[in-house]
C-alpha angles and dihedrals in degrees: 000000000000115000118249113252133208112253128207087244092056091050092047091052095052091043089056091050091049093045092052092049098040102038109144091011104067123028116249093240091058091049090053090053095046100043094074091051091049093050092050090050090052090050093051091045090059094043094050097037093241133158120213121213119196122199119220090250096060118120112268097248089057098036093053099042120040114019121105088201134017130194143092123327102263094039089055093046090051090052090049091054088066098046125111092208118120095218129043115202108196111199095199138073127308101266088057091056089049091052090051089050092050090055093040105034095162096051129083109252120190133183113202094229127038089200095059099112134154131234090220096050089047091047094078136027138192094267091053089055093046089055092048091052090052091052093046106033115195094012110130117244122223116191120197111236086246091084134096122260097257090056091049088051090063093049135093096209139010125212141185128222086258099054104027092110092049093050094048092046089053090054095046090050088059088064101261115146095203144025129201105222118187151225111346111075094194098045088050093048093046091048092048089051091049090053094042093237131130126266129211139166114236094258093052099064141032133214090251091054091049091055092052097049125100096210127062119256135221113205108205140186134231102247125114139186105259090220104042095043088065094068112100134197090245088059088063091051092047094051093047091050094048097042111036114208094017119152111220119211119192135186113240090238085076119099115280090242088062095044091053091060103043130088098234136013122195150123121284088268090048090054091050091050089051091052092050090054094045105037094157098051125111103235140184121198122215097200139079103330098228087073091062090056091047093051091047090053091048095046107032093173091058119092107228111188110222094227097140133074097167117120125180107241089212097050087046089064091069106086137154088257093054092044092052092050092047090055094044093052100024085230134166094036117185110239122182132174112256091238092056092047092053094045095044093048092063098065091044092051091047089054093049091051092058110097 
């Protein structure tokens, strides 16, 4: 059977769709260049029975052209677990592909760039967690979803930036006096503050001291998102001065001093939900700046203040060109040992079961 080819009409159609969505965000000449790539990806997706997942931080020409689903990492992995597609293409960083593989062990999962890492996932490893568990025996371990599979495998629960407070509250209600929460220092501090519990690094407290305390304790780790840690409190002041009436939304991976000054703190999905409820607000996003462009394209009536120039170098590696090549060659497949898959699935499932 002769392979289906991409026609000029197909390319023109997708270029028109992209131009309509991305007007004022992406120059026309770039859309013309990217439309042919996008159309070929869509053709291959159909031919190979693949599903494409696009994280909220993907560049606009990718985010608004080829994904079947867009969202945050765990939301997308959960969607993928219900798909009938043979191949899952995860347009996001490597730990996201691993999470999708954990939930879909019998499917082919590919990430378009093998180099798309994450400072948080690389900020802790399985041996670090084993040592923490030795120092604090019996203390439940919560691993942020931004970790690699072998770290998740040593954990009791996973969490996202959107449900961290809910997961920790669930654990404290079971009578535990402390939780080990890794790896993001700022997410852990911000969650501890939200729950009105104490925060310590591992070298600042002992198991004996935990037992004698009245208040619950979050034991954190010194890893940070290399993008979100760059936002400063004075950035909040500068944006408010320049754009009167602006509502500032920040990701909870930002420093606590920033979170204390903004109008709303939440995950990427939380920010999207806020925008949907406040479509006439003037907003500024303190997160990876591609998301601001994607929201502006999705909600053209909204005024999104371009107050961010911070791009994640890892997310930036995922392009239409890389995605096309990954589908052509089925390259950069996520492979995990069965033992790790089984162990890492448990903390994710426990998280999902918490209401």
